Biopython code that builds the backbone (N, CA, C, O; Angstrom):
import numpy as np
from Bio.PDB.StructureBuilder import StructureBuilder

atoms = [
    (1, "MET", "N", (-19.486, 5.012, -6.491)),
    (1, "MET", "CA", (-19.285, 4.318, -5.207)),
    (1, "MET", "C", (-18.069, 3.502, -5.152)),
    (1, "MET", "O", (-17.470, 3.323, -4.091)),
    (2, "GLY", "N", (-17.729, 3.056, -6.154)),
    (2, "GLY", "CA", (-16.376, 2.316, -6.275)),
    (2, "GLY", "C", (-15.161, 2.997, -5.978)),
    (2, "GLY", "O", (-14.194, 2.524, -5.381)),
    (3, "PHE", "N", (-15.283, 4.109, -6.425)),
    (3, "PHE", "CA", (-14.101, 5.190, -6.133)),
    (3, "PHE", "C", (-13.928, 5.502, -4.643)),
    (3, "PHE", "O", (-12.807, 5.563, -4.138)),
    (4, "LEU", "N", (-15.073, 5.701, -3.937)),
    (4, "LEU", "CA", (-14.989, 5.772, -2.547)),
    (4, "LEU", "C", (-14.420, 4.792, -1.765)),
    (4, "LEU", "O", (-13.594, 5.031, -0.884)),
    (5, "ILE", "N", (-14.917, 3.466, -2.116)),
    (5, "ILE", "CA", (-14.388, 2.317, -1.526)),
    (5, "ILE", "C", (-12.947, 2.098, -1.862)),
    (5, "ILE", "O", (-12.248, 1.557, -1.006)),
    (6, "TRP", "N", (-12.444, 2.435, -2.946)),
    (6, "TRP", "CA", (-11.097, 2.411, -3.412)),
    (6, "TRP", "C", (-10.240, 3.331, -2.503)),
    (6, "TRP", "O", (-9.145, 2.969, -2.073)),
    (7, "ILE", "N", (-10.807, 4.570, -2.225)),
    (7, "ILE", "CA", (-10.050, 5.682, -1.389)),
    (7, "ILE", "C", (-9.971, 5.056, 0.061)),
    (7, "ILE", "O", (-8.904, 5.018, 0.673)),
    (8, "ILE", "N", (-11.077, 4.598, 0.545)),
    (8, "ILE", "CA", (-11.033, 4.068, 1.970)),
    (8, "ILE", "C", (-10.269, 2.901, 2.106)),
    (8, "ILE", "O", (-9.543, 2.867, 3.100)),
    (9, "VAL", "N", (-10.253, 1.950, 1.361)),
    (9, "VAL", "CA", (-9.509, 0.723, 1.479)),
    (9, "VAL", "C", (-7.845, 1.158, 1.145)),
    (9, "VAL", "O", (-6.908, 0.754, 1.834)),
    (10, "GLY", "N", (-7.724, 1.893, 0.167)),
    (10, "GLY", "CA", (-6.352, 2.617, 0.048)),
    (10, "GLY", "C", (-5.738, 3.248, 1.307)),
    (10, "GLY", "O", (-4.561, 3.129, 1.650)),
    (11, "GLY", "N", (-6.637, 3.891, 1.908)),
    (11, "GLY", "CA", (-6.143, 4.642, 3.168)),
    (11, "GLY", "C", (-5.847, 3.701, 4.290)),
    (11, "GLY", "O", (-4.898, 3.849, 5.059)),
    (12, "VAL", "N", (-6.682, 2.761, 4.337)),
    (12, "VAL", "CA", (-6.341, 1.593, 5.332)),
    (12, "VAL", "C", (-5.101, 0.894, 5.106)),
    (12, "VAL", "O", (-4.298, 0.633, 6.002)),
    (13, "VAL", "N", (-4.953, 0.578, 3.818)),
    (13, "VAL", "CA", (-3.662, -0.229, 3.488)),
    (13, "VAL", "C", (-2.551, 0.690, 3.706)),
    (13, "VAL", "O", (-1.573, 0.237, 4.299)),
    (14, "GLY", "N", (-2.541, 1.822, 3.351)),
    (14, "GLY", "CA", (-1.436, 2.884, 3.515)),
    (14, "GLY", "C", (-1.189, 3.013, 5.145)),
    (14, "GLY", "O", (-0.045, 3.075, 5.597)),
    (15, "TRP", "N", (-2.210, 3.044, 5.876)),
    (15, "TRP", "CA", (-2.077, 3.239, 7.331)),
    (15, "TRP", "C", (-1.386, 2.073, 7.831)),
    (15, "TRP", "O", (-0.322, 2.230, 8.429)),
    (16, "LEU", "N", (-1.903, 0.841, 7.641)),
    (16, "LEU", "CA", (-1.197, -0.422, 7.909)),
    (16, "LEU", "C", (0.138, -0.566, 7.586)),
    (16, "LEU", "O", (0.957, -1.023, 8.384)),
    (17, "ALA", "N", (0.440, -0.165, 6.340)),
    (17, "ALA", "CA", (1.869, -0.294, 5.835)),
    (17, "ALA", "C", (2.795, 0.803, 6.761)),
    (17, "ALA", "O", (3.903, 0.493, 7.198)),
    (18, "SER", "N", (2.219, 2.014, 6.967)),
    (18, "SER", "CA", (3.030, 2.994, 7.787)),
    (18, "SER", "C", (3.197, 2.510, 9.208)),
    (18, "SER", "O", (4.194, 2.888, 9.824)),
    (19, "LEU", "N", (2.264, 1.660, 9.827)),
    (19, "LEU", "CA", (2.501, 1.096, 11.196)),
    (19, "LEU", "C", (3.514, 0.057, 11.149)),
    (19, "LEU", "O", (4.253, -0.064, 12.126)),
    (20, "VAL", "N", (3.654, -0.741, 10.105)),
    (20, "VAL", "CA", (4.646, -1.841, 9.909)),
    (20, "VAL", "C", (6.064, -1.110, 9.718)),
    (20, "VAL", "O", (7.054, -1.504, 10.335)),
    (21, "MET", "N", (6.103, -0.151, 8.935)),
    (21, "MET", "CA", (7.298, 0.495, 8.664)),
    (21, "MET", "C", (7.739, 1.638, 9.715)),
    (21, "MET", "O", (8.834, 2.199, 9.672)),
    (22, "ARG", "N", (6.843, 1.874, 10.558)),
    (22, "ARG", "CA", (7.099, 2.909, 11.709)),
    (22, "ARG", "C", (7.165, 4.222, 10.949)),
    (22, "ARG", "O", (8.183, 4.892, 11.126)),
    (23, "THR", "N", (6.348, 4.632, 10.229)),
    (23, "THR", "CA", (6.404, 5.962, 9.525)),
    (23, "THR", "C", (4.991, 6.636, 9.749)),
    (23, "THR", "O", (4.660, 7.647, 9.130)),
    (24, "ASP", "N", (4.212, 6.031, 10.638)),
    (24, "ASP", "CA", (2.782, 6.639, 10.885)),
    (24, "ASP", "C", (2.857, 8.126, 11.466)),
    (24, "ASP", "O", (2.033, 8.955, 11.079)),
    (25, "ALA", "N", (3.791, 8.448, 12.342)),
    (25, "ALA", "CA", (3.857, 9.891, 12.860)),
    (25, "ALA", "C", (4.124, 10.917, 11.793)),
    (25, "ALA", "O", (3.817, 12.101, 11.933)),
    (26, "GLN", "N", (4.729, 10.402, 10.679)),
    (26, "GLN", "CA", (5.108, 11.300, 9.574)),
    (26, "GLN", "C", (4.212, 11.560, 8.549)),
    (26, "GLN", "O", (4.384, 12.509, 7.784)),
    (27, "GLN", "N", (3.140, 10.697, 8.453)),
    (27, "GLN", "CA", (2.119, 10.626, 7.520)),
    (27, "GLN", "C", (0.790, 11.067, 8.038)),
    (27, "GLN", "O", (0.416, 10.796, 9.179)),
    (28, "GLY", "N", (0.015, 11.819, 7.096)),
    (28, "GLY", "CA", (-1.276, 12.099, 7.490)),
    (28, "GLY", "C", (-2.237, 11.195, 6.622)),
    (28, "GLY", "O", (-1.840, 10.239, 5.956)),
    (29, "LEU", "N", (-3.529, 11.606, 6.710)),
    (29, "LEU", "CA", (-4.543, 10.833, 6.049)),
    (29, "LEU", "C", (-4.223, 10.852, 4.510)),
    (29, "LEU", "O", (-4.268, 9.814, 3.850)),
    (30, "PHE", "N", (-3.914, 12.012, 3.988)),
    (30, "PHE", "CA", (-3.670, 11.984, 2.498)),
    (30, "PHE", "C", (-2.625, 11.202, 2.056)),
    (30, "PHE", "O", (-2.767, 10.441, 1.098)),
    (31, "LEU", "N", (-1.529, 11.321, 2.696)),
    (31, "LEU", "CA", (-0.360, 10.437, 2.473)),
    (31, "LEU", "C", (-0.688, 8.900, 2.552)),
    (31, "LEU", "O", (-0.223, 8.078, 1.763)),
    (32, "ASN", "N", (-1.515, 8.612, 3.561)),
    (32, "ASN", "CA", (-1.775, 7.067, 3.686)),
    (32, "ASN", "C", (-2.573, 6.713, 2.544)),
    (32, "ASN", "O", (-2.279, 5.632, 2.032)),
    (33, "VAL", "N", (-3.572, 7.406, 1.988)),
    (33, "VAL", "CA", (-4.263, 7.001, 0.823)),
    (33, "VAL", "C", (-3.398, 7.030, -0.360)),
    (33, "VAL", "O", (-3.559, 6.167, -1.223)),
    (34, "VAL", "N", (-2.498, 7.931, -0.491)),
    (34, "VAL", "CA", (-1.605, 7.932, -1.650)),
    (34, "VAL", "C", (-0.648, 6.673, -1.561)),
    (34, "VAL", "O", (-0.346, 6.048, -2.578)),
    (35, "VAL", "N", (-0.226, 6.359, -0.425)),
    (35, "VAL", "CA", (0.777, 5.154, -0.230)),
    (35, "VAL", "C", (0.018, 3.924, -0.466)),
    (35, "VAL", "O", (0.565, 2.989, -1.050)),
    (36, "GLY", "N", (-1.248, 3.840, -0.045)),
    (36, "GLY", "CA", (-2.184, 2.670, -0.262)),
    (36, "GLY", "C", (-2.381, 2.353, -1.795)),
    (36, "GLY", "O", (-2.250, 1.239, -2.303)),
    (37, "ILE", "N", (-2.720, 3.523, -2.446)),
    (37, "ILE", "CA", (-3.004, 3.282, -3.889)),
    (37, "ILE", "C", (-1.795, 3.135, -4.664)),
    (37, "ILE", "O", (-1.808, 2.320, -5.587)),
    (38, "VAL", "N", (-0.710, 3.831, -4.415)),
    (38, "VAL", "CA", (0.493, 3.489, -5.222)),
    (38, "VAL", "C", (1.054, 2.279, -4.868)),
    (38, "VAL", "O", (1.637, 1.658, -5.756)),
    (39, "GLY", "N", (0.990, 1.730, -3.557)),
    (39, "GLY", "CA", (1.305, 0.444, -3.048)),
    (39, "GLY", "C", (0.691, -0.700, -3.732)),
    (39, "GLY", "O", (1.276, -1.764, -3.936)),
    (40, "ALA", "N", (-0.617, -0.410, -4.106)),
    (40, "ALA", "CA", (-1.526, -1.330, -4.827)),
    (40, "ALA", "C", (-0.956, -1.494, -6.263)),
    (40, "ALA", "O", (-0.974, -2.594, -6.815)),
    (41, "LEU", "N", (-0.459, -0.408, -6.847)),
    (41, "LEU", "CA", (0.004, -0.459, -8.102)),
    (41, "LEU", "C", (1.349, -1.166, -8.258)),
    (41, "LEU", "O", (1.598, -1.871, -9.237)),
    (42, "ILE", "N", (2.236, -0.945, -7.226)),
    (42, "ILE", "CA", (3.472, -1.671, -7.082)),
    (42, "ILE", "C", (3.211, -3.184, -6.883)),
    (42, "ILE", "O", (3.793, -4.066, -7.515)),
    (43, "GLY", "N", (2.301, -3.376, -5.966)),
    (43, "GLY", "CA", (1.884, -4.892, -5.651)),
    (43, "GLY", "C", (1.410, -5.527, -6.915)),
    (43, "GLY", "O", (1.814, -6.637, -7.261)),
    (44, "GLY", "N", (0.547, -4.821, -7.609)),
    (44, "GLY", "CA", (-0.008, -5.482, -8.835)),
    (44, "GLY", "C", (0.959, -5.678, -9.982)),
    (44, "GLY", "O", (0.744, -6.495, -10.877)),
    (45, "TRP", "N", (2.111, -4.846, -9.927)),
    (45, "TRP", "CA", (3.020, -5.049, -10.957)),
    (45, "TRP", "C", (4.225, -6.175, -10.512)),
    (45, "TRP", "O", (4.797, -6.932, -11.297)),
    (46, "LEU", "N", (4.430, -6.090, -9.196)),
    (46, "LEU", "CA", (5.450, -7.089, -8.807)),
    (46, "LEU", "C", (4.834, -8.430, -8.098)),
    (46, "LEU", "O", (5.205, -9.553, -8.440)),
    (47, "ILE", "N", (4.018, -8.244, -7.246)),
    (47, "ILE", "CA", (3.571, -9.355, -6.472)),
    (47, "ILE", "C", (2.486, -10.193, -7.224)),
    (47, "ILE", "O", (2.541, -11.419, -7.314)),
    (48, "SER", "N", (1.489, -9.412, -7.759)),
    (48, "SER", "CA", (0.371, -10.091, -8.186)),
    (48, "SER", "C", (0.555, -11.106, -9.266)),
    (48, "SER", "O", (-0.190, -12.086, -9.251)),
    (49, "PRO", "N", (1.498, -10.984, -10.245)),
    (49, "PRO", "CA", (1.810, -12.135, -11.136)),
    (49, "PRO", "C", (2.516, -13.287, -10.456)),
    (49, "PRO", "O", (2.487, -14.400, -10.981)),
    (50, "LEU", "N", (3.128, -13.083, -9.349)),
    (50, "LEU", "CA", (3.775, -14.219, -8.615)),
    (50, "LEU", "C", (2.764, -15.074, -7.871)),
    (50, "LEU", "O", (2.883, -16.296, -7.780)),
    (51, "LEU", "N", (1.694, -14.330, -7.305)),
    (51, "LEU", "CA", (0.734, -14.948, -6.424)),
    (51, "LEU", "C", (-0.542, -15.300, -7.139)),
    (51, "LEU", "O", (-1.340, -16.098, -6.648)),
    (52, "GLY", "N", (-0.737, -14.708, -8.298)),
    (52, "GLY", "CA", (-1.995, -14.973, -8.988)),
    (52, "GLY", "C", (-3.154, -14.215, -8.386)),
    (52, "GLY", "O", (-4.274, -14.671, -8.617)),
    (53, "MET", "N", (-3.054, -13.153, -7.666)),
    (53, "MET", "CA", (-4.160, -12.436, -6.952)),
    (53, "MET", "C", (-4.194, -11.052, -7.573)),
    (53, "MET", "O", (-3.170, -10.573, -8.061)),
    (54, "GLY", "N", (-5.355, -10.395, -7.566)),
    (54, "GLY", "CA", (-5.453, -9.037, -7.710)),
    (54, "GLY", "C", (-5.044, -8.026, -6.704)),
    (54, "GLY", "O", (-4.392, -8.329, -5.704)),
    (55, "THR", "N", (-5.404, -6.917, -6.959)),
    (55, "THR", "CA", (-5.038, -5.730, -5.937)),
    (55, "THR", "C", (-6.376, -5.016, -5.613)),
    (55, "THR", "O", (-7.451, -5.385, -6.087)),
    (56, "ILE", "N", (-6.221, -3.913, -4.726)),
    (56, "ILE", "CA", (-7.365, -3.205, -4.412)),
    (56, "ILE", "C", (-7.795, -2.412, -5.670)),
    (56, "ILE", "O", (-8.939, -1.963, -5.741)),
    (57, "ASN", "N", (-6.945, -2.245, -6.606)),
    (57, "ASN", "CA", (-7.326, -1.527, -7.947)),
    (57, "ASN", "C", (-8.406, -2.380, -8.591)),
    (57, "ASN", "O", (-9.358, -1.817, -9.130)),
    (58, "GLU", "N", (-8.314, -3.691, -8.566)),
    (58, "GLU", "CA", (-9.142, -4.608, -9.274)),
    (58, "GLU", "C", (-10.369, -5.089, -8.349)),
    (58, "GLU", "O", (-11.514, -5.067, -8.801)),
    (59, "ASN", "N", (-10.143, -5.452, -7.260)),
    (59, "ASN", "CA", (-11.269, -5.974, -6.275)),
    (59, "ASN", "C", (-10.957, -5.353, -5.018)),
    (59, "ASN", "O", (-10.104, -5.883, -4.305)),
    (60, "PRO", "N", (-11.513, -4.339, -4.666)),
    (60, "PRO", "CA", (-11.142, -3.711, -3.432)),
    (60, "PRO", "C", (-11.557, -4.381, -2.051)),
    (60, "PRO", "O", (-11.045, -3.997, -0.999)),
    (61, "LEU", "N", (-12.473, -5.364, -2.091)),
    (61, "LEU", "CA", (-12.895, -6.017, -0.894)),
    (61, "LEU", "C", (-12.382, -7.487, -0.824)),
    (61, "LEU", "O", (-12.961, -8.311, -0.115)),
    (62, "SER", "N", (-11.401, -7.771, -1.493)),
    (62, "SER", "CA", (-11.009, -9.179, -1.346)),
    (62, "SER", "C", (-9.707, -9.176, -0.383)),
    (62, "SER", "O", (-8.889, -8.256, -0.370)),
    (63, "ILE", "N", (-9.643, -10.202, 0.327)),
    (63, "ILE", "CA", (-8.594, -10.269, 1.279)),
    (63, "ILE", "C", (-7.142, -10.397, 0.657)),
    (63, "ILE", "O", (-6.168, -9.807, 1.126)),
    (64, "GLY", "N", (-7.098, -11.285, -0.522)),
    (64, "GLY", "CA", (-5.893, -11.439, -1.278)),
    (64, "GLY", "C", (-5.583, -10.022, -1.834)),
    (64, "GLY", "O", (-4.430, -9.622, -1.671)),
    (65, "GLY", "N", (-6.402, -9.276, -2.421)),
    (65, "GLY", "CA", (-6.216, -7.827, -2.912)),
    (65, "GLY", "C", (-5.545, -7.055, -1.866)),
    (65, "GLY", "O", (-4.533, -6.417, -2.157)),
    (66, "ILE", "N", (-6.047, -7.053, -0.582)),
    (66, "ILE", "CA", (-5.682, -6.150, 0.443)),
    (66, "ILE", "C", (-4.153, -6.529, 0.782)),
    (66, "ILE", "O", (-3.319, -5.634, 0.915)),
    (67, "VAL", "N", (-3.819, -7.892, 0.917)),
    (67, "VAL", "CA", (-2.583, -8.392, 1.211)),
    (67, "VAL", "C", (-1.600, -8.067, 0.199)),
    (67, "VAL", "O", (-0.499, -7.664, 0.576)),
    (68, "VAL", "N", (-1.865, -8.196, -1.111)),
    (68, "VAL", "CA", (-0.984, -7.908, -2.179)),
    (68, "VAL", "C", (-0.741, -6.300, -2.118)),
    (68, "VAL", "O", (0.423, -5.908, -2.200)),
    (69, "SER", "N", (-1.659, -5.473, -1.994)),
    (69, "SER", "CA", (-1.605, -4.074, -1.961)),
    (69, "SER", "C", (-0.787, -3.664, -0.654)),
    (69, "SER", "O", (0.007, -2.725, -0.710)),
    (70, "LEU", "N", (-0.999, -4.403, 0.556)),
    (70, "LEU", "CA", (-0.147, -4.048, 1.706)),
    (70, "LEU", "C", (1.380, -4.389, 1.463)),
    (70, "LEU", "O", (2.269, -3.663, 1.908)),
    (71, "ILE", "N", (1.614, -5.444, 0.789)),
    (71, "ILE", "CA", (2.983, -5.865, 0.447)),
    (71, "ILE", "C", (3.467, -4.707, -0.459)),
    (71, "ILE", "O", (4.518, -4.165, -0.116)),
    (72, "GLY", "N", (2.866, -4.274, -1.530)),
    (72, "GLY", "CA", (3.282, -3.220, -2.203)),
    (72, "GLY", "C", (3.612, -1.858, -1.630)),
    (72, "GLY", "O", (4.573, -1.171, -1.978)),
    (73, "ALA", "N", (2.700, -1.538, -0.703)),
    (73, "ALA", "CA", (2.793, -0.388, 0.018)),
    (73, "ALA", "C", (4.028, -0.470, 1.146)),
    (73, "ALA", "O", (4.616, 0.547, 1.511)),
    (74, "ILE", "N", (4.300, -1.602, 1.575)),
    (74, "ILE", "CA", (5.489, -1.783, 2.445)),
    (74, "ILE", "C", (6.781, -1.698, 1.694)),
    (74, "ILE", "O", (7.772, -1.152, 2.180)),
    (75, "ILE", "N", (6.763, -2.276, 0.432)),
    (75, "ILE", "CA", (7.868, -2.014, -0.463)),
    (75, "ILE", "C", (8.092, -0.615, -0.764)),
    (75, "ILE", "O", (9.212, -0.111, -0.694)),
    (76, "LEU", "N", (6.961, 0.076, -1.127)),
    (76, "LEU", "CA", (7.081, 1.675, -1.453)),
    (76, "LEU", "C", (7.732, 2.290, -0.344)),
    (76, "LEU", "O", (8.755, 2.949, -0.530)),
    (77, "LEU", "N", (7.172, 2.119, 0.948)),
    (77, "LEU", "CA", (7.718, 2.820, 2.169)),
    (77, "LEU", "C", (9.236, 2.431, 2.474)),
    (77, "LEU", "O", (9.934, 3.233, 3.093)),
    (78, "ALA", "N", (9.700, 1.335, 2.090)),
    (78, "ALA", "CA", (11.012, 0.763, 2.351)),
    (78, "ALA", "C", (11.904, 1.463, 1.374)),
    (78, "ALA", "O", (13.006, 1.865, 1.746)),
    (79, "ILE", "N", (11.453, 1.644, 0.039)),
    (79, "ILE", "CA", (12.204, 2.439, -0.859)),
    (79, "ILE", "C", (12.304, 3.943, -0.592)),
    (79, "ILE", "O", (13.321, 4.568, -0.895)),
    (80, "VAL", "N", (11.299, 4.487, -0.053)),
    (80, "VAL", "CA", (11.237, 5.874, 0.288)),
    (80, "VAL", "C", (12.258, 5.961, 1.539)),
    (80, "VAL", "O", (13.112, 6.848, 1.538)),
    (81, "ASN", "N", (12.181, 5.166, 2.459)),
    (81, "ASN", "CA", (13.027, 5.252, 3.784)),
    (81, "ASN", "C", (14.502, 5.028, 3.204)),
    (81, "ASN", "O", (15.416, 5.720, 3.652)),
    (82, "LEU", "N", (14.726, 4.152, 2.296)),
    (82, "LEU", "CA", (16.106, 3.939, 1.952)),
    (82, "LEU", "C", (16.636, 5.205, 1.195)),
    (82, "LEU", "O", (17.752, 5.611, 1.519)),
    (83, "VAL", "N", (15.971, 5.839, 0.259)),
    (83, "VAL", "CA", (16.368, 7.066, -0.298)),
    (83, "VAL", "C", (16.535, 8.210, 0.675)),
    (83, "VAL", "O", (17.482, 8.977, 0.502)),
    (84, "ARG", "N", (15.686, 8.397, 1.699)),
    (84, "ARG", "CA", (15.611, 9.452, 2.594)),
    (84, "ARG", "C", (16.723, 9.296, 3.672)),
    (84, "ARG", "O", (17.525, 10.183, 3.963)),
    (85, "ARG", "N", (16.674, 8.145, 4.186)),
    (85, "ARG", "CA", (17.621, 7.992, 5.564)),
    (85, "ARG", "C", (18.823, 7.102, 5.243)),
    (85, "ARG", "O", (19.798, 7.083, 5.995)),
    (86, "GLY", "N", (18.760, 6.386, 4.161)),
    (86, "GLY", "CA", (19.926, 5.402, 3.952)),
    (86, "GLY", "C", (19.782, 4.011, 4.524)),
    (86, "GLY", "O", (20.675, 3.168, 4.437)),
    (87, "SER", "N", (18.616, 3.808, 5.114)),
    (87, "SER", "CA", (18.249, 2.444, 5.765)),
    (87, "SER", "C", (16.870, 2.300, 5.429)),
    (87, "SER", "O", (16.172, 3.251, 5.076)),
    (88, "VAL", "N", (16.386, 0.880, 5.557)),
    (88, "VAL", "CA", (15.057, 0.682, 5.166)),
    (88, "VAL", "C", (14.288, 1.099, 6.337)),
    (88, "VAL", "O", (13.266, 1.717, 6.037)),
    (89, "ARG", "N", (14.479, 0.945, 7.506)),
    (89, "ARG", "CA", (13.741, 1.408, 8.795)),
    (89, "ARG", "C", (14.405, 2.595, 9.184)),
    (89, "ARG", "O", (14.041, 3.205, 10.189)),
]
sb = StructureBuilder()
sb.init_structure("model")
sb.init_model(0)
sb.init_chain("A")
sb.init_seg("    ")
for serial, (resi, resn, name, xyz) in enumerate(atoms, 1):
    if name == "N":
        sb.init_residue(resn, " ", resi, " ")
    sb.init_atom(name, np.array(xyz, "f"), 0.0, 1.0, " ", f" {name:<3s}", serial, name[0])
structure = sb.get_structure()
């Protein structure tokens, strides 16, 4: 059951990050889930030690975890946009 919640919350986080970065039309459901989960890993590596919060990988239903994962997903999409387009947006 935890894996299913992890996938759902990862999809929501990836979708929110794609809305913020204006890449929603380019991504489907699968990429939103991947962006959310990889963003959670990046957020856990970069942001979590600074703020002292977990990510969706540790506690999927905490607001702090969702925020840290969202910041990580936005960072991931910014890096992808920088490599593909030469600009962050």
